[in-house]
Wavefront OBJ file of the C-alpha trace (Angstrom):
o trace
v 27.229 59.038 -191.190
v 30.285 59.742 -193.351
v 31.421 57.001 -195.669
v 35.033 55.900 -195.741
v 35.412 57.108 -199.321
v 34.170 60.581 -198.353
v 36.878 61.050 -195.740
v 40.466 61.971 -196.532
v 42.003 59.944 -193.724
v 45.444 61.510 -193.957
v 44.027 65.048 -193.983
v 41.977 64.391 -190.850
v 45.004 62.952 -189.070
v 47.227 65.855 -190.117
v 44.601 68.384 -189.047
v 44.378 66.710 -185.642
v 48.141 66.737 -185.189
v 48.304 70.368 -186.324
v 45.651 71.520 -183.844
v 47.315 69.698 -180.971
v 50.722 71.065 -181.985
v 49.253 74.567 -181.839
v 47.892 73.846 -178.376
v 51.326 72.782 -177.189
v 53.049 75.766 -178.792
v 50.661 78.183 -177.073
v 51.784 76.843 -173.675
v 55.036 78.726 -174.094
v 53.116 81.919 -173.364
v 51.677 80.372 -170.207
v 54.958 79.533 -168.492
v 54.780 82.588 -166.267
v 55.243 83.580 -162.632
v 52.442 81.264 -161.567
v 54.245 78.344 -163.192
v 57.372 79.268 -161.249
v 55.391 79.574 -158.002
v 53.821 76.152 -158.607
v 57.172 74.466 -159.172
v 58.672 76.123 -156.072
v 55.688 75.107 -153.935
v 56.038 71.475 -155.033
v 59.818 71.513 -154.660
v 59.699 72.950 -151.137
v 56.743 70.906 -149.829
v 57.357 68.596 -146.882
v 54.613 66.185 -147.911
v 53.384 64.899 -151.265
v 51.727 66.369 -154.311
v 48.116 65.175 -154.374
v 46.732 65.447 -157.911
v 43.013 65.226 -158.596
v 40.638 65.499 -161.518
v 37.489 64.115 -163.087
v 36.924 62.383 -166.428
v 39.762 62.617 -168.948
v 41.596 65.080 -166.704
v 41.744 62.354 -164.054
v 43.612 60.143 -166.516
v 46.110 62.927 -167.151
v 46.453 63.330 -163.382
v 47.320 59.635 -163.028
v 49.960 59.870 -165.727
v 51.520 62.930 -164.080
v 51.576 61.147 -160.713
v 53.432 58.239 -162.311
v 55.941 60.571 -163.974
v 56.605 62.515 -160.782
v 57.044 59.428 -158.624
v 59.527 57.957 -161.090
v 61.550 61.175 -161.186
v 61.922 61.900 -157.486
v 58.792 63.870 -156.530
v 56.371 62.006 -154.231
v 52.849 62.202 -155.635
v 49.487 60.462 -155.202
v 46.320 60.425 -157.285
v 42.957 61.366 -155.780
v 39.877 61.008 -157.965
v 37.650 64.031 -157.452
v 34.489 61.939 -157.167
v 36.059 59.588 -154.616
v 37.509 62.519 -152.670
v 34.086 63.846 -151.719
v 32.964 60.377 -150.670
v 35.635 59.606 -148.107
v 39.011 59.539 -149.854
v 39.814 63.146 -148.941
v 41.390 61.685 -145.835
v 44.521 60.929 -147.834
v 45.329 64.657 -147.978
v 47.783 65.432 -145.195
v 48.752 68.754 -143.627
v 52.055 69.129 -145.491
v 50.707 68.110 -148.904
v 50.247 70.372 -151.900
v 47.066 69.741 -153.889
v 46.754 70.153 -157.656
v 43.366 69.882 -159.360
v 43.277 69.446 -163.143
v 40.161 70.485 -165.078
v 39.422 71.936 -168.486
v 36.269 73.789 -167.495
v 37.002 74.294 -163.821
v 33.257 74.099 -163.258
v 32.553 70.368 -162.799
v 30.156 69.670 -159.883
v 32.701 67.425 -158.163
v 35.363 70.125 -158.467
v 33.043 72.727 -156.941
v 32.520 70.482 -153.921
v 36.173 69.464 -153.586
v 37.822 72.874 -153.832
v 36.276 74.446 -150.677
v 37.161 71.335 -148.679
v 40.828 71.564 -149.722
v 40.869 75.273 -148.928
v 39.438 74.576 -145.476
v 42.302 72.161 -144.851
v 44.736 75.014 -145.544
v 46.757 73.151 -148.190
v 48.342 75.054 -151.059
v 45.974 74.616 -154.005
v 47.213 74.635 -157.603
v 44.590 74.712 -160.324
v 45.596 73.484 -163.790
v 42.659 74.815 -165.741
v 41.523 75.622 -169.267
v 39.243 78.476 -168.184
v 40.902 81.197 -166.106
v 37.524 82.724 -165.240
v 36.239 79.439 -163.767
v 35.419 78.544 -160.175
v 38.586 76.465 -159.873
v 40.784 79.277 -161.179
v 39.209 81.846 -158.832
v 39.626 79.612 -155.797
v 43.177 78.384 -156.487
v 46.193 79.980 -154.879
v 48.238 79.242 -158.014
v 46.783 78.922 -161.521
v 48.394 77.003 -164.376
v 46.720 78.107 -167.586
v 46.176 75.312 -170.130
v 43.576 77.081 -172.251
v 43.295 75.865 -175.851
v 41.576 77.680 -178.706
v 40.013 74.539 -180.169
v 39.736 70.834 -179.507
v 40.988 68.592 -182.312
v 37.604 66.878 -182.190
v 35.546 68.024 -185.254
v 32.684 68.932 -182.901
v 35.061 70.815 -180.583
v 33.802 68.643 -177.732
v 35.916 65.553 -177.022
v 38.962 66.395 -174.868
v 41.869 66.166 -177.274
v 43.901 69.356 -177.574
v 43.019 70.237 -173.977
v 44.278 66.954 -172.499
v 47.405 67.203 -174.642
v 48.053 70.662 -173.181
v 47.530 69.315 -169.654
v 49.897 66.453 -170.316
v 52.656 68.709 -171.645
v 52.248 71.232 -168.833
v 52.583 68.367 -166.367
v 55.716 67.120 -168.101
v 57.167 70.648 -167.987
v 56.632 70.666 -164.217
v 58.174 67.206 -163.782
v 61.263 67.963 -165.859
v 61.801 71.303 -164.129
v 61.670 69.540 -160.767
v 64.172 66.972 -162.033
v 66.564 69.790 -162.914
v 66.088 71.424 -159.515
v 66.799 68.141 -157.726
v 69.779 67.291 -159.907
v 68.037 64.004 -160.708
v 70.506 61.699 -162.476
v 70.281 58.508 -164.504
v 71.465 56.621 -161.404
v 68.545 58.080 -159.439
v 66.207 57.034 -162.243
v 67.524 53.482 -162.058
v 66.822 53.325 -158.310
v 63.140 53.976 -158.997
v 63.004 51.515 -161.942
v 64.924 48.459 -160.698
v 62.649 45.954 -162.409
v 62.048 47.676 -165.716
v 64.033 47.602 -168.920
v 64.889 51.286 -168.610
v 66.283 50.771 -165.154
v 68.241 47.701 -166.154
v 69.925 49.663 -168.915
v 71.135 52.096 -166.279
v 72.231 49.768 -163.478
v 72.640 46.162 -164.695
v 76.307 45.303 -165.154
v 78.209 42.482 -166.803
v 79.223 41.261 -163.324
v 75.542 40.552 -162.619
v 75.353 38.214 -165.607
v 78.536 36.290 -166.346
v 78.856 34.743 -162.866
v 75.898 32.499 -163.654
v 77.655 30.986 -166.686
v 80.177 28.186 -166.922
v 83.829 29.211 -167.224
v 85.392 27.110 -170.009
v 89.169 27.353 -170.334
v 92.090 25.329 -171.642
v 95.845 25.779 -171.740
v 97.671 26.648 -174.979
v 99.062 23.119 -175.086
v 95.674 21.412 -174.750
v 94.947 18.745 -177.350
v 92.104 18.908 -179.844
v 90.204 16.327 -177.788
v 90.574 18.404 -174.621
v 89.318 21.492 -176.439
v 86.273 19.681 -177.836
v 85.443 18.158 -174.447
v 85.699 21.523 -172.685
v 83.498 23.286 -175.241
v 80.944 20.482 -175.123
v 80.965 20.206 -171.337
v 80.530 23.919 -170.617
v 77.884 24.403 -173.344
v 78.775 27.942 -174.386
v 80.031 27.019 -177.842
v 83.456 28.408 -176.979
v 86.376 28.196 -174.580
v 89.038 30.616 -173.445
v 92.725 29.821 -173.842
v 94.678 31.042 -170.811
v 98.242 30.901 -169.523
v 99.334 29.655 -166.103
v 98.399 33.025 -164.547
v 94.856 32.882 -166.008
v 95.627 35.672 -168.459
v 93.587 35.507 -171.659
v 95.536 34.461 -174.748
v 92.651 33.783 -177.123
v 89.428 31.839 -177.608
v 88.307 28.824 -179.604
v 84.753 28.617 -180.896
v 82.743 25.913 -182.656
v 83.399 27.853 -185.838
v 87.165 27.729 -185.301
v 86.961 23.950 -184.991
v 84.963 23.588 -188.214
v 87.369 25.813 -190.114
v 90.323 23.827 -188.779
v 88.773 20.525 -189.912
v 88.344 21.927 -193.415
v 92.131 22.407 -193.678
v 92.869 18.666 -193.720
v 95.692 18.892 -191.159
v 96.740 15.992 -188.861
v 94.380 16.067 -185.884
v 96.497 14.139 -183.392
v 99.110 16.891 -183.141
v 96.865 19.980 -183.101
v 96.997 22.129 -179.950
v 94.752 24.904 -178.671
v 97.389 27.504 -179.452
v 97.229 26.606 -183.155
v 93.456 26.843 -183.355
v 92.678 29.838 -181.146
v 91.649 33.286 -182.291
v 93.886 35.881 -180.707
v 92.661 39.304 -179.588
v 89.022 38.261 -179.086
v 86.373 40.838 -178.224
v 86.372 41.482 -174.480
v 84.586 43.513 -171.842
v 85.236 44.225 -168.168
v 82.986 43.005 -165.382
v 82.079 46.516 -164.224
v 80.804 47.587 -167.666
v 77.080 48.136 -168.067
v 75.186 45.238 -169.615
v 73.878 47.585 -172.290
v 77.503 48.276 -173.299
v 77.974 44.545 -173.796
v 74.881 44.519 -175.990
v 76.255 47.372 -178.080
v 79.532 45.498 -178.639
v 77.755 42.270 -179.579
v 75.688 44.148 -182.127
v 78.638 46.118 -183.455
v 80.757 43.027 -184.124
v 77.840 40.685 -184.920
v 78.930 38.082 -182.360
v 77.097 36.152 -179.653
v 79.481 36.330 -176.690
v 82.200 38.466 -175.124
v 85.076 37.391 -172.908
v 84.940 39.023 -169.475
v 88.377 40.138 -168.325
v 90.017 42.444 -165.817
v 91.993 45.518 -166.820
v 95.094 43.278 -166.720
v 93.412 40.759 -169.082
v 92.825 38.188 -166.357
v 90.116 35.818 -167.566
v 86.825 35.817 -165.614
v 84.296 34.140 -167.917
v 81.852 34.817 -170.754
v 78.767 36.993 -171.128
v 76.411 35.671 -173.786
v 73.698 37.221 -175.911
v 71.209 34.906 -174.200
v 72.005 36.558 -170.853
v 70.907 39.906 -172.228
v 67.784 38.456 -173.817
v 66.846 36.818 -170.522
v 67.070 40.211 -168.761
v 64.792 41.818 -171.344
v 67.411 44.175 -172.799
v 66.581 42.995 -176.309
l 1 2 3 4 5 6 7 8 9 10 11 12 13 14 15 16 17 18 19 20 21 22 23 24 25 26 27 28 29 30 31 32 33 34 35 36 37 38 39 40 41 42 43 44 45 46 47 48 49 50 51 52 53 54 55 56 57 58 59 60 61 62 63 64 65 66 67 68 69 70 71 72 73 74 75 76 77 78 79 80 81 82 83 84 85 86 87 88 89 90 91 92 93 94 95 96 97 98 99 100 101 102 103 104 105 106 107 108 109 110 111 112 113 114 115 116 117 118 119 120 121 122 123 124 125 126 127 128 129 130 131 132 133 134 135 136 137 138 139 140 141 142 143 144 145 146 147 148 149 150 151 152 153 154 155 156 157 158 159 160 161 162 163 164 165 166 167 168 169 170 171 172 173 174 175 176 177 178 179 180 181 182 183 184 185 186 187 188 189 190 191 192 193 194 195 196 197 198 199 200 201 202 203 204 205 206 207 208 209 210 211 212 213 214 215 216 217 218 219 220 221 222 223 224 225 226 227 228 229 230 231 232 233 234 235 236 237 238 239 240 241 242 243 244 245 246 247 248 249 250 251 252 253 254 255 256 257 258 259 260 261 262 263 264 265 266 267 268 269 270 271 272 273 274 275 276 277 278 279 280 281 282 283 284 285 286 287 288 289 290 291 292 293 294 295 296 297 298 299 300 301 302 303 304 305 306 307 308 309 310 311 312 313 314 315 316 317 318 319 320 321 322 323 324 325
């Protein structure tokens, strides 16, 4: 057993990264006609892409299924061992089947492949050995051969699974381009996640849940304090008779006013307010509101229409609650 002092930790890590980088770079020579045929077969299929594998390749298959489903290509995972014990029934007539394997010679793969061929489905083999059983039996072969695993014993799947992962991503991204998959499409498939919220959640979804503090320009200091305290946002808008925004008054404005030693009984909202406050429209994305809050180092924005009609406030806490921070 090697001792910690005998190992150059950084060198081992860099060697691993270098070997896996070489494996990825070599894939550029393997994007050939078969790759194009595979993408076209998946793009034109009327069913789903069923992806199978065993061991570490099965884990890569699951990741690829997740990526494809989230980017507009229907896909399901079928474990090779489970397939030959009853789960093969999930393969339908219009499905395309992809089997991922480094060796292409696993016992489960050798049983599964003839069954898929008997069904008549298009079979794509993503394989690290183009002379293997899987490669010979596949209608389309995606070559993910690597010269060496990053494992010092050249045994543990490292470079090979990295190559499989990147080849799968290349397929997924190519399909996205073919489908014209947009950020709005992405949001439809990720409505509950942070990524999706950044693409679809708007200010209008947030500010309506907040109080709407407002006073007139002629409001007294007492009225201002009561409104700020009652609505619990630490601020109030100052609006005219047509609800157009004139300015805002914050807790900080009140403290600064008190420091000036001016008569309090005659102070009006117009004299305290900050004009030209930072605003945002209701149809703006919530992530845009977050960017403005960060840019100006403030905790709330006034929500207004294009004509500066006052609608309410969106607060930093609203964005935190939605998980955007």
